[in-house]
C-alpha positions as a Markdown table, in Angstrom:
| # | Residue | x | y | z |
|---|---|---|---|---|
| 1 | Val | 5.2 | 30.6 | -48.4 |
| 2 | Glu | 5.3 | 32.3 | -45.1 |
| 3 | Val | 5.1 | 30.4 | -42.1 |
| 4 | Lys | 4.3 | 32.4 | -39.0 |
| 5 | Pro | 5.2 | 31.0 | -35.4 |
| 6 | Lys | 2.1 | 29.4 | -33.5 |
| 7 | Glu | 1.1 | 31.5 | -30.7 |
| 8 | Lys | 1.4 | 29.8 | -27.2 |
| 9 | Asp | -2.3 | 29.1 | -25.7 |
| 10 | Glu | -2.9 | 31.4 | -22.7 |
| 11 | Arg | -3.7 | 29.4 | -20.0 |
| 12 | Gly | -7.1 | 30.4 | -18.0 |
| 13 | Ala | -6.8 | 32.7 | -15.2 |
| 14 | Trp | -9.5 | 33.5 | -12.1 |
| 15 | Gly | -12.0 | 36.6 | -12.4 |
| 16 | Asn | -11.6 | 37.8 | -8.9 |
| 17 | Lys | -9.9 | 36.5 | -5.7 |
| 18 | Val | -13.6 | 35.5 | -4.4 |
| 19 | Glu | -13.6 | 33.0 | -7.2 |
| 20 | Tyr | -10.3 | 31.7 | -6.3 |
| 21 | Leu | -11.1 | 31.2 | -2.5 |
| 22 | Leu | -14.4 | 29.6 | -3.6 |
| 23 | Ala | -12.5 | 27.0 | -5.3 |
| 24 | Cys | -9.8 | 26.6 | -3.3 |
| 25 | Ile | -12.6 | 25.9 | 0.2 |
| 26 | Gly | -14.6 | 23.3 | -2.3 |
| 27 | Leu | -11.4 | 21.6 | -3.0 |
| 28 | Ala | -10.6 | 21.1 | 0.5 |
| 29 | Val | -13.9 | 20.3 | 2.3 |
| 30 | Gly | -15.1 | 16.9 | 1.7 |
| 31 | Leu | -17.3 | 14.3 | 2.2 |
| 32 | Gly | -14.9 | 13.6 | 5.2 |
| 33 | Asn | -15.1 | 16.8 | 6.6 |
| 34 | Val | -19.0 | 16.7 | 6.9 |
| 35 | Trp | -19.9 | 12.9 | 7.1 |
| 36 | Arg | -17.3 | 11.1 | 8.7 |
| 37 | Phe | -15.6 | 13.7 | 10.9 |
| 38 | Pro | -18.6 | 13.9 | 13.6 |
| 39 | Tyr | -18.7 | 10.1 | 13.5 |
| 40 | Leu | -15.2 | 9.5 | 14.4 |
| 41 | Cys | -15.4 | 12.3 | 17.3 |
| 42 | His | -18.3 | 10.4 | 18.6 |
| 43 | Lys | -17.0 | 7.6 | 18.6 |
| 44 | His | -13.3 | 8.2 | 19.5 |
| 45 | Gly | -14.2 | 10.6 | 22.5 |
| 46 | Gly | -15.8 | 13.6 | 21.5 |
| 47 | Gly | -13.9 | 16.7 | 22.0 |
| 48 | Ala | -10.6 | 14.7 | 22.5 |
| 49 | Phe | -10.3 | 14.1 | 18.7 |
| 50 | Leu | -10.4 | 17.5 | 18.2 |
| 51 | Ile | -6.6 | 18.4 | 19.9 |
| 52 | Pro | -5.0 | 15.9 | 17.4 |
| 53 | Tyr | -7.3 | 16.9 | 14.4 |
| 54 | Leu | -6.2 | 20.8 | 14.8 |
| 55 | Ile | -2.6 | 20.2 | 15.5 |
| 56 | Cys | -2.2 | 18.1 | 12.6 |
| 57 | Leu | -4.3 | 20.7 | 10.4 |
| 58 | Val | -2.1 | 23.3 | 11.4 |
| 59 | Phe | 1.3 | 21.9 | 10.9 |
| 60 | Glu | 0.3 | 19.4 | 7.9 |
| 61 | Gly | -2.5 | 20.2 | 6.2 |
| 62 | Val | -2.2 | 24.0 | 5.9 |
| 63 | Pro | 1.1 | 24.0 | 5.0 |
| 64 | Leu | 1.2 | 21.3 | 2.5 |
| 65 | Met | -2.0 | 23.2 | 1.1 |
| 66 | Tyr | -0.1 | 26.6 | 0.7 |
| 67 | Leu | 2.8 | 24.1 | -0.8 |
| 68 | Glu | 0.7 | 23.2 | -3.7 |
| 69 | Met | -1.0 | 26.2 | -4.4 |
| 70 | Ala | 2.3 | 28.3 | -4.6 |
| 71 | Val | 4.0 | 26.1 | -7.0 |
| 72 | Gly | 0.9 | 25.5 | -9.1 |
| 73 | Gln | 0.6 | 29.3 | -9.3 |
| 74 | Phe | 4.4 | 29.9 | -10.1 |
| 75 | Phe | 4.9 | 27.2 | -12.7 |
| 76 | Arg | 1.1 | 27.9 | -14.1 |
| 77 | Ser | 1.0 | 24.3 | -15.0 |
| 78 | Gly | -0.7 | 21.0 | -14.0 |
| 79 | Ser | 0.7 | 18.9 | -11.2 |
| 80 | Val | 2.6 | 16.2 | -12.9 |
| 81 | Asn | 4.9 | 19.5 | -15.0 |
| 82 | Cys | 5.1 | 21.4 | -11.9 |
| 83 | Trp | 7.4 | 18.9 | -9.8 |
| 84 | Ser | 9.1 | 17.9 | -13.2 |
| 85 | Lys | 10.3 | 21.4 | -13.6 |
| 86 | Ile | 11.5 | 21.8 | -10.4 |
| 87 | His | 13.5 | 18.3 | -11.3 |
| 88 | Pro | 12.6 | 15.4 | -13.5 |
| 89 | Met | 13.0 | 12.7 | -10.9 |
| 90 | Leu | 10.2 | 14.8 | -8.2 |
| 91 | Arg | 7.4 | 13.8 | -11.3 |
| 92 | Gly | 6.5 | 10.7 | -9.8 |
| 93 | Ile | 5.2 | 13.2 | -6.9 |
| 94 | Gly | 3.0 | 14.6 | -9.6 |
| 95 | Val | 1.7 | 11.3 | -10.8 |
| 96 | Gly | 0.7 | 10.5 | -7.3 |
| 97 | Cys | -1.0 | 13.5 | -6.9 |
| 98 | Val | -3.1 | 12.6 | -10.1 |
| 99 | Cys | -3.7 | 8.9 | -9.0 |
| 100 | Val | -4.9 | 9.9 | -5.4 |
| 101 | Ser | -7.2 | 12.5 | -6.8 |
| 102 | Met | -8.8 | 10.0 | -9.2 |
| 103 | Leu | -9.1 | 7.2 | -6.4 |
| 104 | Leu | -10.7 | 9.8 | -4.1 |
| 105 | Cys | -12.9 | 10.8 | -6.6 |
| 106 | Leu | -14.1 | 7.3 | -7.5 |
| 107 | Tyr | -14.5 | 6.8 | -3.9 |
| 108 | Tyr | -16.8 | 10.0 | -3.6 |
| 109 | Val | -18.6 | 8.8 | -6.5 |
| 110 | Ile | -19.5 | 5.7 | -4.9 |
| 111 | Ile | -20.4 | 6.9 | -1.9 |
| 112 | Ile | -22.9 | 9.7 | -3.6 |
| 113 | Ala | -24.3 | 6.7 | -5.5 |
| 114 | Arg | -25.4 | 4.8 | -2.5 |
| 115 | Cys | -26.7 | 7.8 | -0.5 |
């Protein structure tokens, strides 16, 4: 009996750069940016609220987004496996990412169902 080694399943890839860009934008722009942000701007002083928002966006949001995308592309794996490949003790960061994503999805589903 001849046994052939199993071929490793290949992961999917984006067809072109536009698909990837649109998927990233769709993930980054949520209900908070469309629905809650204008309300908070009006409540807390209009344009003055934009200054700390833009500072946080530039110095915290964008670098963390690039870090997450770069690590995911480098390891070609899910969130939990990426962090555990860097160091096994960092697996909790990946589990935390999955939990936050799940809670955010539950929140969005409830908001959308009520509207």
